[in-house]
DOLUMTOR-341349 format. One line per 10 residues: number of its first residue (from 1); their letters; for each residue x, y, z of C-alpha. Coordinates in nm, 2 decimals. Example, Ala and Ser with C-alpha at 12.3 -4.5 7.8 and 13.67 -1.06 7.14 Angstrom:
% residues 2
1 = as = 1.23 -0.45 0.78 ~ 1.37 -0.11 0.71
//
This chain:
% residues 284
1 = mkravtlwse = -24.14 -1.24 -4.32 ~ -24.49 -1.39 -4.34 ~ -24.41 -1.75 -4.41 ~ -24.12 -1.99 -4.49 ~ -24.20 -2.30 -4.69 ~ -23.99 -2.61 -4.79 ~ -24.08 -2.79 -5.11 ~ -23.98 -3.15 -5.03 ~ -24.04 -3.51 -5.14 ~ -23.82 -3.81 -5.06
11 = sggvgkttla = -23.90 -3.94 -5.41 ~ -23.70 -3.79 -5.70 ~ -23.85 -3.70 -6.03 ~ -24.18 -3.56 -5.91 ~ -24.13 -3.21 -6.03 ~ -24.02 -3.06 -5.70 ~ -23.78 -2.80 -5.84 ~ -24.02 -2.70 -6.12 ~ -24.29 -2.65 -5.86 ~ -24.06 -2.44 -5.63
21 = tnagaalgrr = -23.94 -2.23 -5.92 ~ -24.28 -2.14 -6.06 ~ -24.45 -2.11 -5.72 ~ -24.18 -1.86 -5.63 ~ -24.24 -1.67 -5.95 ~ -24.61 -1.67 -5.90 ~ -24.57 -1.52 -5.55 ~ -24.34 -1.25 -5.69 ~ -24.59 -1.17 -5.96 ~ -24.86 -1.13 -5.68
31 = gadvlvvdld = -24.65 -0.84 -5.54 ~ -24.46 -1.03 -5.27 ~ -24.08 -1.00 -5.20 ~ -23.96 -1.36 -5.23 ~ -23.63 -1.52 -5.15 ~ -23.57 -1.87 -5.29 ~ -23.29 -2.08 -5.13 ~ -23.15 -2.36 -5.34 ~ -22.99 -2.62 -5.12 ~ -22.94 -2.89 -5.39
41 = pqlgsltdhv = -22.58 -2.92 -5.51 ~ -22.67 -3.16 -5.79 ~ -22.68 -3.07 -6.16 ~ -23.03 -2.96 -6.27 ~ -23.12 -2.78 -5.95 ~ -23.33 -2.46 -5.92 ~ -23.01 -2.25 -5.97 ~ -22.96 -2.41 -6.31 ~ -23.33 -2.38 -6.40 ~ -23.32 -2.00 -6.37
51 = gfgelktgdr = -22.99 -1.95 -6.55 ~ -22.73 -1.92 -6.27 ~ -22.56 -2.25 -6.32 ~ -22.22 -2.09 -6.34 ~ -22.25 -1.98 -5.98 ~ -22.26 -2.35 -5.86 ~ -21.89 -2.41 -5.94 ~ -21.56 -2.23 -5.88 ~ -21.37 -2.10 -5.58 ~ -21.62 -1.83 -5.45
61 = dhlgdallee = -21.81 -1.77 -5.14 ~ -22.12 -1.98 -5.14 ~ -22.41 -2.11 -4.93 ~ -22.20 -2.38 -4.77 ~ -21.98 -2.11 -4.62 ~ -22.29 -1.95 -4.46 ~ -22.39 -2.28 -4.31 ~ -22.04 -2.34 -4.17 ~ -21.94 -2.00 -4.05 ~ -22.17 -1.80 -3.83
71 = esdlgdlivd = -22.01 -1.47 -3.93 ~ -22.09 -1.52 -4.30 ~ -22.35 -1.29 -4.45 ~ -22.61 -1.48 -4.66 ~ -22.72 -1.15 -4.81 ~ -22.39 -1.12 -5.00 ~ -22.49 -1.43 -5.20 ~ -22.83 -1.31 -5.32 ~ -22.89 -1.27 -5.70 ~ -23.19 -1.12 -5.88
81 = agdfdlvpsh = -23.37 -1.40 -6.06 ~ -23.65 -1.18 -6.19 ~ -23.97 -1.25 -6.00 ~ -23.78 -1.36 -5.70 ~ -23.44 -1.33 -5.54 ~ -23.22 -1.64 -5.52 ~ -22.95 -1.78 -5.29 ~ -22.78 -2.01 -5.55 ~ -22.66 -2.35 -5.47 ~ -22.30 -2.47 -5.50
91 = eglaniesem = -22.13 -2.80 -5.56 ~ -21.95 -2.75 -5.23 ~ -22.27 -2.83 -5.05 ~ -22.22 -3.19 -5.15 ~ -21.96 -3.22 -4.88 ~ -22.13 -3.01 -4.61 ~ -22.22 -3.30 -4.38 ~ -21.86 -3.42 -4.36 ~ -21.74 -3.06 -4.32 ~ -21.97 -3.01 -4.03
101 = aargtnlref = -21.86 -3.33 -3.87 ~ -21.49 -3.25 -3.91 ~ -21.55 -2.90 -3.75 ~ -21.77 -3.03 -3.47 ~ -22.04 -2.79 -3.58 ~ -22.30 -2.74 -3.30 ~ -22.67 -2.73 -3.37 ~ -22.59 -2.79 -3.74 ~ -22.96 -2.84 -3.84 ~ -23.03 -2.48 -3.73
111 = rlrsalapla = -22.76 -2.31 -3.94 ~ -22.99 -2.20 -4.23 ~ -23.25 -2.07 -3.99 ~ -22.99 -1.86 -3.82 ~ -22.85 -1.73 -4.15 ~ -23.19 -1.64 -4.28 ~ -23.30 -1.46 -3.96 ~ -23.14 -1.12 -4.05 ~ -23.31 -1.12 -4.39 ~ -23.66 -1.18 -4.26
121 = peydyfivdp = -23.75 -0.81 -4.25 ~ -23.67 -0.78 -4.62 ~ -23.89 -1.05 -4.75 ~ -24.25 -1.16 -4.74 ~ -24.17 -1.53 -4.81 ~ -23.88 -1.77 -4.81 ~ -23.90 -2.08 -5.03 ~ -23.64 -2.35 -4.97 ~ -23.57 -2.63 -5.22 ~ -23.35 -2.90 -5.07
131 = patlnvlvdn = -23.24 -3.23 -5.23 ~ -23.47 -3.53 -5.21 ~ -23.23 -3.74 -5.01 ~ -23.27 -3.71 -4.64 ~ -22.95 -3.54 -4.50 ~ -22.83 -3.24 -4.31 ~ -22.94 -3.01 -4.60 ~ -23.30 -3.14 -4.57 ~ -23.28 -3.10 -4.19 ~ -23.18 -2.73 -4.23
141 = alvaardvvi = -23.46 -2.67 -4.48 ~ -23.72 -2.82 -4.25 ~ -23.60 -2.64 -3.94 ~ -23.58 -2.30 -4.13 ~ -23.92 -2.34 -4.30 ~ -24.15 -2.55 -4.09 ~ -24.44 -2.56 -4.34 ~ -24.39 -2.83 -4.61 ~ -24.54 -2.84 -4.95 ~ -24.51 -3.19 -5.10
151 = pieltrkgsv = -24.53 -3.26 -5.47 ~ -24.66 -3.62 -5.53 ~ -24.72 -3.86 -5.81 ~ -25.08 -3.97 -5.81 ~ -24.97 -4.34 -5.81 ~ -24.96 -4.62 -5.55 ~ -24.59 -4.54 -5.50 ~ -24.67 -4.17 -5.44 ~ -24.94 -4.26 -5.19 ~ -24.70 -4.49 -4.99
161 = siagledtld = -24.44 -4.21 -5.00 ~ -24.67 -3.97 -4.82 ~ -24.71 -4.21 -4.53 ~ -24.33 -4.25 -4.51 ~ -24.27 -3.88 -4.53 ~ -24.52 -3.81 -4.25 ~ -24.34 -4.06 -4.03 ~ -24.01 -3.88 -4.11 ~ -24.15 -3.54 -4.02 ~ -24.30 -3.68 -3.69
171 = smergfrafd = -23.97 -3.83 -3.60 ~ -23.78 -3.51 -3.68 ~ -24.03 -3.30 -3.49 ~ -23.99 -3.51 -3.17 ~ -23.61 -3.49 -3.21 ~ -23.59 -3.11 -3.25 ~ -23.82 -3.05 -2.96 ~ -23.52 -3.13 -2.74 ~ -23.38 -2.80 -2.85 ~ -23.70 -2.61 -2.90
181 = esfalgilav = -24.02 -2.72 -2.71 ~ -24.24 -2.53 -2.95 ~ -24.09 -2.68 -3.26 ~ -24.36 -2.81 -3.50 ~ -24.36 -2.93 -3.86 ~ -24.67 -2.93 -4.07 ~ -24.77 -3.03 -4.42 ~ -24.92 -2.72 -4.58 ~ -25.03 -2.89 -4.90 ~ -24.99 -3.20 -5.11
191 = vpnevgdsni = -24.97 -3.10 -5.48 ~ -25.03 -3.37 -5.74 ~ -24.77 -3.32 -6.00 ~ -24.72 -3.44 -6.36 ~ -25.08 -3.56 -6.36 ~ -25.22 -3.75 -6.66 ~ -25.56 -3.89 -6.76 ~ -25.54 -4.24 -6.62 ~ -25.81 -4.36 -6.39 ~ -25.55 -4.44 -6.12
201 = yadvreeleg = -25.49 -4.07 -6.07 ~ -25.85 -4.02 -5.96 ~ -25.84 -4.33 -5.75 ~ -25.52 -4.22 -5.56 ~ -25.65 -3.87 -5.51 ~ -25.98 -4.01 -5.36 ~ -25.78 -4.23 -5.12 ~ -25.56 -3.94 -5.00 ~ -25.85 -3.71 -4.95 ~ -26.03 -3.99 -4.76
211 = egkpvtpfgi = -25.73 -4.01 -4.53 ~ -25.75 -3.64 -4.46 ~ -25.44 -3.54 -4.65 ~ -25.44 -3.17 -4.76 ~ -25.45 -3.25 -5.13 ~ -25.49 -2.95 -5.36 ~ -25.81 -2.95 -5.57 ~ -25.60 -2.93 -5.89 ~ -25.29 -3.11 -6.02 ~ -25.00 -2.98 -6.22
221 = rkrdvlkeaw = -25.05 -3.14 -6.56 ~ -24.78 -3.30 -6.77 ~ -24.69 -3.03 -7.02 ~ -24.39 -3.02 -7.26 ~ -24.38 -2.64 -7.21 ~ -24.24 -2.70 -6.86 ~ -23.94 -2.88 -7.01 ~ -23.91 -2.61 -7.27 ~ -23.90 -2.34 -7.00 ~ -23.63 -2.54 -6.82
231 = rsrttvfdfa = -23.42 -2.56 -7.14 ~ -23.47 -2.18 -7.18 ~ -23.35 -2.13 -6.82 ~ -23.66 -1.95 -6.71 ~ -23.99 -1.99 -6.54 ~ -24.30 -2.08 -6.73 ~ -24.43 -1.73 -6.67 ~ -24.13 -1.57 -6.84 ~ -24.14 -1.83 -7.11 ~ -24.49 -1.73 -7.20
241 = eredtrdlrp = -24.39 -1.36 -7.23 ~ -24.05 -1.37 -7.40 ~ -24.02 -1.28 -7.77 ~ -23.78 -1.56 -7.84 ~ -24.01 -1.84 -7.72 ~ -24.34 -1.96 -7.85 ~ -24.68 -1.86 -7.71 ~ -24.85 -2.10 -7.47 ~ -25.11 -2.32 -7.64 ~ -25.46 -2.29 -7.50
251 = yeedlldqfd = -25.43 -2.62 -7.31 ~ -25.11 -2.51 -7.15 ~ -25.24 -2.18 -7.01 ~ -25.39 -2.37 -6.71 ~ -25.04 -2.41 -6.57 ~ -25.02 -2.04 -6.49 ~ -25.34 -2.07 -6.29 ~ -25.22 -2.38 -6.11 ~ -24.89 -2.22 -6.00 ~ -25.08 -1.91 -5.89
261 = avarivergt = -25.31 -2.13 -5.68 ~ -25.00 -2.28 -5.51 ~ -24.89 -1.92 -5.44 ~ -25.22 -1.85 -5.27 ~ -25.18 -2.15 -5.05 ~ -24.84 -2.02 -4.94 ~ -24.99 -1.67 -4.88 ~ -25.28 -1.78 -4.68 ~ -25.14 -2.09 -4.51 ~ -25.42 -2.32 -4.61
271 = veaaaesdae = -25.50 -2.55 -4.89 ~ -25.85 -2.42 -4.91 ~ -25.70 -2.10 -5.06 ~ -25.63 -2.29 -5.38 ~ -26.00 -2.28 -5.47 ~ -26.03 -1.90 -5.41 ~ -25.97 -1.61 -5.64 ~ -25.91 -1.25 -5.57 ~ -25.86 -0.92 -5.75 ~ -25.48 -0.98 -5.76
281 = gvaa = -25.48 -1.33 -5.89 ~ -25.65 -1.55 -6.15 ~ -25.91 -1.81 -6.08 ~ -25.78 -2.16 -6.00
//
């Protein structure tokens, strides 16, 4: 396994799950073996996005069991989602914090990391998509994947949220060093999402860059096709190729380049990779 990444923002509605889904697909299309882990038990999570919503309910083994029981095999839960493999979420995750407390679970924030460890030789990348609300699921995501990609609105609210998130990561880093002196969390990239044409977008981007934040040189534009792909239970890449969906319009095709640029950032571990192109990918 080359790198594990968590897509996280404490603000809801910033396109985190859409970014995780399509970045995972872009990595897979670049020839990587990718495992996406959906830690969000809510309706509308990544599992729903790619057409496996039925696995989130019912009396079946699920991700929560793997977090609670050390002998559980996470590999038994993996499904093929096309360009990537998926560990689906389940509604039972909503009660995981109380379950861990009732069982007196030790090192509960490290359970996902332990469960993923046996799978590391099989995959090039892990992508973890937790809920927005700070809880034990987010803790597990950050411990398992210590590089963080942050989707952000280019608004004053988004700018403030970055500062708050940095404080949260710093606090968690200090706390977890009690168990692992080498523990470190880092922001791999800040990805402007649902970007429009207002002047405020440019102003906020300039501020963030001036503060040294690793902001990508592009933003994911607001495009209706992203909602259409969600309704079709597929990635935007598959949507563009399926016979039962419409072709992308010329002004929508930049989305494929942008998600591919996020994939390059994950591959190379630096935001500067977003501005690069290579024989395998498309120009950003």
